[in-house]
C-alpha positions as CSV (number, residue, x, y, z in Angstrom):
1,M,20.7,-12.2,-1.0
2,A,21.0,-8.7,0.1
3,S,18.4,-6.1,-0.3
4,Y,19.3,-2.8,-2.1
5,A,17.5,0.6,-2.4
6,F,17.8,2.3,-5.8
7,R,17.2,5.6,-7.3
8,A,16.8,5.8,-11.1
9,V,15.0,7.6,-13.9
10,D,13.5,6.4,-17.2
11,V,14.2,7.8,-20.8
12,G,11.2,10.0,-20.2
13,G,12.7,11.3,-17.1
14,V,10.3,9.7,-14.7
15,P,11.9,8.9,-11.5
16,A,12.0,5.3,-10.2
17,N,12.7,4.5,-6.5
18,G,12.4,1.1,-5.0
19,K,14.1,-2.0,-3.5
20,I,15.6,-5.1,-5.2
21,E,17.0,-8.3,-3.7
22,A,20.0,-9.5,-5.5
23,P,23.5,-11.1,-4.6
24,T,25.4,-8.0,-5.6
25,K,25.4,-4.4,-6.3
26,G,26.4,-4.8,-9.9
27,Q,23.6,-7.2,-10.5
28,V,21.0,-4.6,-9.3
29,T,22.5,-2.2,-11.8
30,E,22.2,-4.7,-14.5
31,Q,18.7,-5.5,-13.6
32,L,17.6,-1.8,-13.6
33,R,19.5,-1.2,-16.9
34,Q,17.7,-4.1,-18.6
35,R,14.4,-2.4,-17.5
36,G,15.5,0.6,-19.5
37,L,16.4,2.8,-16.5
38,I,19.3,5.0,-15.9
39,V,20.7,4.2,-12.6
40,L,21.4,7.2,-10.2
41,D,22.2,5.5,-6.8
42,V,22.1,2.0,-5.4
43,S,22.8,1.3,-1.8
44,E,22.6,-1.8,0.3
45,Q,19.9,-1.9,3.0
46,R,20.7,-3.1,6.4
47,D,17.8,-4.5,8.4
48,A,18.5,-3.4,11.9
49,L,16.1,-5.2,14.3
50,K,14.3,-2.4,16.0
51,L,11.2,-2.3,18.2
52,E,10.0,0.2,15.7
53,S,10.2,-2.0,12.6
54,L,8.6,-4.9,14.6
55,F,5.5,-2.9,15.3
56,E,5.4,-1.7,11.7
57,R,5.3,-5.3,10.4
58,F,2.1,-6.0,12.4
59,Q,0.2,-2.6,11.6
60,R,-2.5,-2.9,9.2
61,V,-3.2,-0.2,6.4
62,S,-6.3,1.9,7.3
63,M,-9.3,1.3,5.2
64,R,-9.6,5.0,4.8
65,D,-6.2,5.6,3.5
66,L,-6.6,2.6,1.0
67,A,-10.1,4.1,-0.1
68,V,-8.2,7.5,-0.7
69,F,-5.6,5.8,-2.7
70,S,-8.1,3.8,-4.8
71,R,-10.0,7.0,-5.5
72,Q,-7.0,9.0,-6.5
73,F,-5.5,6.1,-8.7
74,A,-9.1,5.9,-10.4
75,T,-9.3,9.6,-10.9
76,L,-5.7,9.8,-12.4
77,I,-6.4,6.9,-14.9
78,A,-9.7,8.4,-15.8
79,S,-8.1,11.7,-16.5
80,G,-5.8,10.1,-19.1
81,M,-2.7,10.0,-17.3
82,P,-0.2,7.2,-18.2
83,M,-0.2,4.2,-15.7
84,L,3.5,4.9,-14.7
85,R,3.0,8.4,-14.2
86,S,-0.1,7.8,-12.0
87,L,1.6,5.3,-9.9
88,Y,4.6,7.7,-9.5
89,T,2.2,10.5,-8.5
90,L,0.4,8.3,-6.0
91,E,3.9,7.4,-4.5
92,E,4.8,11.0,-4.0
93,Q,1.6,12.0,-2.6
94,T,0.8,9.2,-0.4
95,E,1.4,9.7,3.4
96,D,1.1,6.1,4.6
97,K,4.3,4.3,4.6
98,K,3.0,0.9,3.5
99,I,0.9,2.3,0.9
100,K,3.9,4.5,-0.5
101,E,6.1,1.3,-0.6
102,A,3.2,-0.6,-2.4
103,A,2.8,2.2,-5.1
104,A,6.6,2.0,-5.5
105,G,6.5,-1.8,-6.0
106,L,3.5,-1.5,-8.3
107,R,5.2,1.2,-10.4
108,A,8.4,-1.0,-10.7
109,D,6.4,-4.3,-11.4
110,V,4.2,-2.5,-14.1
111,E,7.3,-0.8,-15.6
112,A,8.8,-4.4,-15.9
113,G,5.8,-5.7,-17.8
114,S,3.3,-6.8,-15.1
115,S,-0.2,-6.1,-15.1
116,V,-1.5,-4.1,-12.1
117,A,-3.2,-7.0,-10.7
118,Q,-0.2,-9.2,-10.9
119,A,1.9,-6.3,-9.3
120,M,-0.8,-6.1,-6.4
121,D,-0.4,-9.9,-5.8
122,R,3.1,-9.1,-4.7
123,H,1.7,-6.8,-1.7
124,P,-0.8,-8.9,0.1
125,V,-0.5,-6.9,3.2
126,V,-1.8,-3.8,1.5
127,F,-4.2,-5.3,-1.1
128,D,-6.5,-8.0,0.1
129,P,-7.8,-10.9,-2.3
130,L,-11.0,-9.1,-3.0
131,Y,-9.2,-5.9,-3.8
132,R,-6.8,-7.7,-6.1
133,S,-9.8,-9.6,-7.8
134,M,-11.7,-6.5,-8.5
135,V,-8.7,-5.0,-10.2
136,Q,-8.1,-8.0,-12.2
137,A,-11.6,-7.9,-13.3
138,G,-11.4,-4.2,-14.1
139,E,-8.1,-4.6,-16.1
140,G,-9.7,-7.6,-18.1
141,S,-12.8,-5.5,-19.1
142,G,-10.8,-2.3,-19.8
143,R,-12.6,-0.5,-16.9
144,L,-10.0,-0.4,-14.3
145,E,-10.9,3.2,-13.1
146,S,-14.5,1.9,-12.5
147,A,-13.3,-1.2,-10.6
148,L,-11.2,1.0,-8.4
149,E,-14.0,3.5,-7.7
150,M,-16.2,0.5,-6.6
151,V,-13.4,-0.7,-4.4
152,A,-13.0,2.8,-2.8
153,F,-16.7,2.9,-2.3
154,Q,-16.9,-0.5,-0.5
155,L,-13.8,0.4,1.6
156,E,-15.4,3.7,2.7
157,K,-18.7,1.8,3.5
158,L,-16.8,-0.9,5.4
159,D,-14.8,1.8,7.3
160,A,-18.0,3.6,8.3
161,L,-19.5,0.3,9.6
162,R,-16.6,-0.4,11.5
163,R,-16.6,2.9,13.0
164,Q,-20.4,2.7,13.8
165,I,-19.8,-0.7,15.6
166,R,-16.8,0.5,17.6
167,S,-19.0,3.5,18.9
168,A,-21.8,1.5,19.7
169,V,-19.8,-1.1,21.7
170,M,-17.9,1.7,23.6
171,Y,-20.8,2.9,25.8
172,P,-21.9,-0.5,27.1
173,A,-18.0,-1.4,27.6
174,L,-17.5,1.7,29.6
175,V,-20.7,1.1,31.8
176,F,-19.6,-2.4,32.4
177,S,-16.1,-1.3,33.4
178,F,-17.4,1.4,35.9
179,A,-20.0,-1.3,37.3
180,L,-17.0,-3.8,37.8
181,V,-15.0,-1.0,39.6
182,A,-17.9,-0.1,41.8
183,M,-18.5,-3.9,42.6
184,I,-14.7,-4.4,43.5
185,V,-14.7,-1.2,45.7
186,I,-17.8,-2.2,47.5
187,V,-16.7,-5.7,48.2
188,A,-13.4,-4.5,49.2
189,F,-14.5,-2.1,51.8
């Protein structure tokens, strides 16, 4: 199956971009029409094996970026903005490539009838199991924005703790490195 990138709009004029796996371009167009989208463009994606793309696969999403995404998502939902419009706004404003792709996928899945938690299950690289469980609980209770706020708060705390640990370990590691170099110089000469 080939991978196709598409650009479309819904009947309300909300743009929809994303990727779909299908055997032919015609089947992609048909799938999009079944979702109620007006297809603007469909193009086949060729996966060239580049060193850059290999590194991208192993890069993790930063907790800070995910916390910002979560907080913005919560704010948009709390303001009364429709879910699809919120996801589109986040997709357009997010700078992190993986989060942007995940937001596009979330929007496409929610548009197709999935819940937000089910849509997040399709993006395990970005959303860990705890994140997805919190969102599922928030959706079930009707307080998705509160769940997203709590997730953002936890991610911010965890990010601060990691930074603190990293800075606490840095000084002893630096001292040990200099001591090791000094011992090698003394022994060698």
